[in-house]
C-alpha positions as CSV (number, residue, x, y, z in Angstrom):
1,M,0.0,0.0,0.0
2,T,1.1,3.6,0.3
3,E,2.3,3.6,3.9
4,S,6.0,4.2,4.6
5,G,6.7,0.9,6.4
6,N,8.4,-1.0,3.6
7,I,11.6,-2.8,2.8
8,C,12.6,-0.7,-0.2
9,G,13.3,2.3,2.1
10,L,11.3,4.8,0.1
11,R,9.2,7.4,1.8
12,R,5.8,8.3,0.4
13,E,6.2,12.0,1.3
14,D,9.3,12.2,-1.0
15,F,7.1,11.4,-4.0
16,Q,4.3,13.8,-3.2
17,A,4.0,16.9,-5.3
18,T,1.5,18.8,-7.4
19,I,2.3,19.1,-11.1
20,D,0.0,20.9,-13.4
21,G,-2.7,20.5,-10.8
22,R,-2.3,16.8,-10.4
23,K,-0.9,15.0,-7.4
24,T,2.0,12.5,-7.5
25,D,2.4,9.8,-5.0
26,L,4.2,6.5,-4.2
27,F,2.4,3.2,-4.3
28,I,3.7,-0.1,-2.9
29,L,2.6,-3.5,-4.2
30,R,3.4,-6.3,-1.7
31,N,2.8,-10.1,-2.0
32,S,2.5,-12.7,0.7
33,K,6.2,-13.2,0.8
34,G,6.7,-9.6,1.7
35,H,8.4,-8.8,-1.7
36,E,7.6,-5.4,-3.1
37,V,7.2,-3.4,-6.2
38,A,7.2,0.4,-5.8
39,I,5.6,2.7,-8.4
40,T,5.0,6.4,-8.8
41,N,2.1,7.7,-10.8
42,Y,4.5,10.2,-12.5
43,G,5.1,8.4,-15.8
44,G,4.1,5.1,-14.2
45,A,7.8,4.8,-13.2
46,M,8.8,1.7,-11.3
47,V,11.2,2.8,-8.6
48,A,11.8,-0.4,-6.7
49,I,11.4,-4.2,-7.2
50,M,12.6,-5.9,-4.0
51,V,13.3,-9.7,-4.3
52,P,15.8,-11.9,-2.7
53,D,19.0,-13.5,-4.0
54,K,20.0,-17.2,-3.4
55,H,21.1,-16.3,0.1
56,G,17.9,-14.6,1.0
57,N,19.4,-11.1,0.7
58,M,16.9,-8.5,-0.5
59,A,17.9,-5.9,-3.1
60,N,16.3,-3.5,-5.5
61,I,16.7,-4.9,-9.0
62,I,15.3,-2.0,-11.0
63,Q,16.9,1.4,-11.6
64,G,15.0,4.3,-10.3
65,H,15.2,7.4,-8.0
66,D,14.1,8.0,-4.4
67,N,12.2,11.2,-4.8
68,I,9.8,12.8,-7.3
69,Q,12.1,15.7,-8.3
70,D,14.9,13.2,-9.3
71,V,12.3,11.1,-11.3
72,I,11.2,14.3,-13.2
73,N,14.7,15.5,-13.8
74,S,16.4,12.1,-14.4
75,P,19.3,12.1,-16.9
76,E,17.5,9.1,-18.3
77,P,14.0,10.5,-18.9
78,F,12.5,7.0,-19.6
79,L,14.1,5.4,-16.6
80,S,11.7,2.5,-15.8
81,T,8.7,4.5,-17.0
82,L,5.7,3.8,-19.2
83,V,6.2,5.1,-22.7
84,G,3.7,6.1,-25.4
85,R,1.8,7.0,-27.5
86,Y,4.4,5.3,-29.6
87,A,7.2,3.3,-28.0
88,N,10.5,3.3,-29.9
89,R,11.3,5.4,-32.9
90,I,9.4,6.8,-35.9
91,C,11.6,7.9,-38.7
92,R,11.8,11.7,-38.8
93,G,8.7,11.8,-36.8
94,R,6.5,11.4,-39.9
95,F,3.8,8.9,-40.8
96,Q,0.7,8.8,-43.0
97,L,-2.8,7.9,-42.0
98,N,-5.8,8.1,-44.3
99,G,-3.6,9.8,-46.9
100,K,-2.6,12.6,-44.5
101,E,0.9,13.1,-43.2
102,Y,1.4,13.7,-39.5
103,Q,4.5,15.3,-38.0
104,L,5.5,14.4,-34.5
105,K,8.0,16.1,-32.1
106,I,11.6,15.2,-32.8
107,N,13.6,14.2,-29.7
108,N,16.2,11.6,-30.8
109,G,18.6,12.8,-33.5
110,P,16.3,13.2,-36.6
111,N,13.6,10.9,-35.1
112,S,10.7,10.8,-32.7
113,L,11.3,8.5,-29.7
114,H,8.9,7.1,-27.2
115,G,6.0,9.5,-27.9
116,G,8.1,12.7,-27.8
117,P,9.6,14.9,-25.0
118,T,6.3,15.1,-23.1
119,G,5.0,11.6,-23.8
120,F,3.4,9.3,-21.3
121,H,6.7,9.1,-19.3
122,A,6.3,12.7,-18.4
123,R,2.6,12.7,-17.4
124,V,0.9,12.4,-14.1
125,W,-1.4,9.4,-14.3
126,E,-4.6,9.1,-12.4
127,P,-4.0,6.4,-9.7
128,L,-6.3,3.9,-8.1
129,Q,-4.8,1.3,-5.8
130,M,-7.3,-1.6,-5.8
131,N,-5.6,-3.6,-3.1
132,E,-2.2,-4.5,-1.8
133,R,-1.2,-6.2,-5.0
134,T,-2.9,-4.1,-7.8
135,L,-2.5,-0.6,-9.0
136,V,-4.5,1.0,-11.8
137,L,-3.3,4.0,-13.7
138,S,-5.3,5.9,-16.3
139,L,-4.7,8.8,-18.6
140,I,-6.4,10.7,-21.4
141,S,-4.1,11.7,-24.2
142,A,-5.6,14.7,-26.0
143,Y,-6.1,15.1,-29.8
144,G,-3.0,16.6,-31.3
145,E,-0.7,15.8,-28.3
146,E,2.9,15.6,-29.6
147,G,1.4,15.6,-33.1
148,F,-0.7,12.5,-32.8
149,T,-4.3,12.3,-34.1
150,G,-7.3,11.2,-32.0
151,E,-8.1,11.4,-28.3
152,V,-6.9,8.2,-26.6
153,K,-8.0,6.9,-23.2
154,I,-5.4,4.5,-21.6
155,T,-5.6,2.2,-18.6
156,V,-2.6,0.4,-17.3
157,V,-2.9,-2.3,-14.5
158,Y,0.1,-3.3,-12.5
159,S,-0.2,-6.5,-10.4
160,F,2.2,-8.5,-8.3
161,S,1.4,-12.2,-7.5
162,D,2.5,-14.4,-4.6
163,N,4.7,-16.2,-7.2
164,D,6.7,-13.0,-7.8
165,E,5.0,-12.5,-11.2
166,F,4.8,-8.8,-12.0
167,S,2.2,-8.2,-14.7
168,I,1.5,-5.0,-16.7
169,E,-1.8,-5.0,-18.7
170,Y,-2.6,-2.1,-21.1
171,M,-5.9,-1.1,-22.6
172,A,-6.7,1.9,-24.8
173,T,-9.5,3.3,-27.0
174,T,-9.7,6.2,-29.4
175,N,-12.3,8.5,-30.8
176,K,-10.5,8.8,-34.1
177,K,-8.2,6.5,-36.2
178,T,-4.7,6.8,-34.7
179,I,-1.5,4.8,-34.1
180,I,-0.5,3.4,-30.7
181,N,2.4,1.3,-29.3
182,L,2.8,1.1,-25.6
183,T,5.4,-0.5,-23.4
184,S,7.2,-0.3,-20.0
185,H,10.9,0.7,-20.1
186,G,12.2,-1.1,-17.0
187,F,15.9,-0.9,-16.5
188,F,16.6,-4.2,-14.8
189,S,19.8,-4.8,-12.7
190,L,19.4,-8.3,-11.3
191,A,22.6,-8.1,-9.3
192,G,21.0,-5.3,-7.3
193,I,21.5,-1.5,-7.7
194,A,24.7,-0.3,-6.0
195,N,27.5,2.3,-6.1
196,P,28.4,1.4,-8.8
197,T,25.7,-0.9,-10.1
198,P,27.4,-4.0,-11.6
199,S,27.6,-4.6,-15.3
200,I,25.0,-6.7,-17.0
201,E,27.5,-8.3,-19.3
202,P,27.8,-11.6,-17.2
203,L,24.0,-12.1,-17.4
204,I,23.0,-15.3,-19.1
205,C,20.3,-14.4,-21.6
206,Q,17.9,-16.4,-23.8
207,I,15.6,-14.7,-26.3
208,N,12.8,-16.6,-28.1
209,A,13.4,-15.1,-31.5
210,N,14.6,-16.5,-34.8
211,Y,14.7,-13.1,-36.4
212,Y,15.5,-9.5,-35.5
213,L,15.2,-6.1,-37.2
214,P,18.4,-4.5,-38.5
215,I,18.7,-0.7,-38.0
216,D,20.4,2.1,-39.8
217,E,22.9,4.6,-38.2
218,T,20.0,6.5,-36.6
219,S,18.4,3.3,-35.1
220,I,15.5,3.1,-37.6
221,P,14.7,-0.3,-39.0
222,T,16.0,-0.8,-42.5
223,G,12.9,-2.9,-43.3
224,E,14.7,-6.1,-43.5
225,I,13.8,-9.0,-41.1
226,R,17.1,-10.9,-40.6
227,F,17.8,-14.4,-39.4
228,V,19.8,-14.4,-36.1
229,E,21.8,-17.4,-37.0
230,G,25.5,-16.6,-37.3
231,T,25.1,-13.1,-35.8
232,P,25.6,-11.6,-32.4
233,F,21.8,-11.5,-32.1
234,D,21.5,-15.3,-31.7
235,F,20.2,-15.8,-28.2
236,R,18.1,-18.9,-29.0
237,E,20.4,-20.8,-26.7
238,P,21.4,-19.1,-23.4
239,K,24.7,-17.1,-23.6
240,A,26.3,-14.2,-21.7
241,I,25.2,-10.8,-22.7
242,G,28.8,-9.7,-22.9
243,K,29.9,-12.4,-25.3
244,D,29.1,-10.5,-28.5
245,I,28.1,-7.1,-27.2
246,D,31.2,-5.5,-28.7
247,A,31.5,-7.7,-31.8
248,D,32.9,-6.3,-35.0
249,N,29.5,-6.0,-36.5
250,E,27.7,-3.2,-38.3
251,Q,24.5,-3.7,-36.3
252,I,26.3,-3.7,-33.0
253,R,28.1,-0.5,-34.1
254,N,24.8,1.1,-35.1
255,G,23.3,0.3,-31.7
256,A,26.4,0.9,-29.7
257,G,25.7,-2.6,-28.3
258,Y,22.2,-4.1,-28.3
259,D,19.4,-1.7,-29.0
260,H,17.3,-3.8,-31.4
261,C,13.8,-5.3,-31.8
262,F,13.6,-9.1,-31.8
263,V,10.8,-10.7,-33.7
264,L,9.3,-13.1,-31.2
265,N,8.4,-16.6,-32.2
266,K,4.7,-17.0,-31.9
267,H,2.2,-19.8,-32.7
268,E,-0.6,-17.3,-33.1
269,E,-1.0,-13.5,-33.0
270,G,-1.6,-12.0,-29.6
271,E,-0.8,-15.2,-27.5
272,L,0.9,-14.7,-24.1
273,S,4.1,-16.6,-24.7
274,F,7.7,-16.8,-23.5
275,A,9.9,-14.0,-24.8
276,A,13.1,-14.0,-22.9
277,R,15.0,-15.2,-19.8
278,I,18.0,-13.8,-17.9
279,E,20.0,-15.2,-15.0
280,E,22.5,-13.3,-12.9
281,P,25.2,-15.8,-12.0
282,S,26.5,-14.2,-8.7
283,T,23.1,-13.8,-7.0
284,G,21.1,-16.6,-8.7
285,R,18.3,-14.2,-9.5
286,T,16.3,-15.0,-12.7
287,M,13.7,-13.1,-14.7
288,E,11.5,-14.5,-17.4
289,V,9.5,-12.3,-19.7
290,Y,6.1,-13.3,-21.3
291,T,4.2,-11.1,-23.6
292,T,1.3,-10.9,-26.1
293,E,3.4,-8.5,-28.2
294,P,5.1,-9.4,-31.5
295,G,8.4,-7.7,-30.7
296,L,10.9,-7.3,-27.8
297,Q,13.2,-4.3,-27.9
298,V,16.4,-5.3,-26.1
299,Y,18.5,-2.4,-24.9
300,T,21.7,-2.8,-22.9
301,D,21.9,0.7,-21.4
302,N,24.6,1.8,-23.9
303,W,24.5,5.5,-23.1
304,A,24.5,5.7,-19.3
305,D,27.3,7.7,-17.8
306,G,27.3,6.8,-14.1
307,Y,24.5,9.2,-13.1
308,S,23.1,9.0,-9.6
309,G,20.0,7.0,-8.6
310,Q,18.2,5.7,-5.6
311,H,19.9,5.7,-2.1
312,G,23.3,6.7,-3.5
313,A,23.4,4.1,-6.3
314,T,25.1,5.0,-9.5
315,F,24.2,3.7,-12.9
316,P,27.3,3.2,-15.2
317,R,27.1,2.3,-18.9
318,R,25.6,-1.2,-19.4
319,S,24.5,-1.6,-15.8
320,A,20.9,-2.4,-16.8
321,I,19.1,-4.4,-19.4
322,C,15.7,-3.4,-20.9
323,F,13.1,-5.8,-22.3
324,E,10.5,-3.5,-23.9
325,A,7.6,-5.7,-25.2
326,Q,6.0,-3.8,-28.1
327,H,5.1,-3.7,-31.8
328,F,8.0,-2.9,-34.1
329,P,9.7,0.4,-34.4
330,D,8.6,2.7,-37.2
331,S,5.8,0.4,-38.1
332,P,3.6,3.1,-39.7
333,N,6.3,3.5,-42.4
334,H,6.6,-0.3,-43.1
335,P,3.2,-1.6,-44.3
336,Y,4.2,-5.3,-43.9
337,F,5.1,-4.9,-40.1
338,P,2.2,-5.8,-37.8
339,S,-0.3,-2.9,-37.7
340,V,-0.3,-0.3,-35.0
341,V,-3.5,1.4,-36.1
342,L,-6.3,1.8,-33.6
343,R,-9.8,2.7,-34.8
344,P,-12.9,3.9,-33.0
345,G,-14.8,1.0,-31.5
346,E,-11.7,-1.1,-31.2
347,E,-9.7,-1.8,-28.0
348,Y,-5.9,-1.9,-27.8
349,K,-4.8,-4.6,-25.4
350,Q,-1.4,-5.9,-24.3
351,K,-0.1,-7.9,-21.4
352,T,3.5,-8.4,-20.4
353,M,4.7,-10.4,-17.4
354,Y,8.1,-10.2,-15.6
355,C,8.5,-13.4,-13.5
356,F,11.2,-13.3,-10.9
357,G,12.9,-16.4,-9.4
358,L,16.1,-18.1,-8.3
359,R,18.5,-20.6,-9.6
360,I,20.3,-22.2,-6.6
361,K,23.3,-24.2,-7.6
């Protein structure tokens, strides 16, 4: 719940502010094991996930801040937040819908990224804590916001089970044909955040994808769907993140490491299925990702510079890994990618689960 007695050491009053007439707060989800997920309704940012290692030691395994001003002013604006209306990049911020061209705000080189500079990560969501394990956030995105068409109503439900399954469910409707692509940009550090937070390169990673999307030098998909075999992007069998992260490979250079969308193997569209698994060798912590989405953007925190986070932790380059379940980047400009169009009378739905566990050897 929202009381201060918690194991993550965060104080509710440090997250309380009024921004554009809306109040921010801190919400704690707690399961029967006493494990916790802490979320603020500013950007839907996850600021703590407290789970044990193989020795029973609790640690926060997601990067975040310990007060609302640092969340707002973070050097990484998408640090463990919700993102939208359109997760990932749209080339030059331009797309066509019904024969009309739309121009979005540009905030990443020549491109639009994660819904623009005042996207969903920078909004105060309306919160409703249903019970100790469930938080509902809602938002109305106005027509024309950041250049997008249509008014969109969004609901996001966070839930935390007794089996340490952290689920995020998304629902959205629109009053006019538009595009939508939502995700959560969790920066996971399974070794536990620290000063400095350890590198994610020793993580053993498996990704359920036979194909990935190559990108150009501005991180826009080229349009090709490339087989992972024989490339640094082959995670069909578990391997260390660091094994090929600096390979002499054009795609690795374009992403400064991994910052690519993997095409998840699916038996049918929209099924909730296994996407990825990571294991942190020193702590034994594991995380499995399941999603209904067709793609998984894997980002290895290639641009962090050691900035400060929660409780004196620092976040160096490659100290986190992100698994952003979503539709493909720049889909509006690639007609053969899965559609991101939402029409009046339809409902956008997505579910992603992050399942935490242990491997005790």
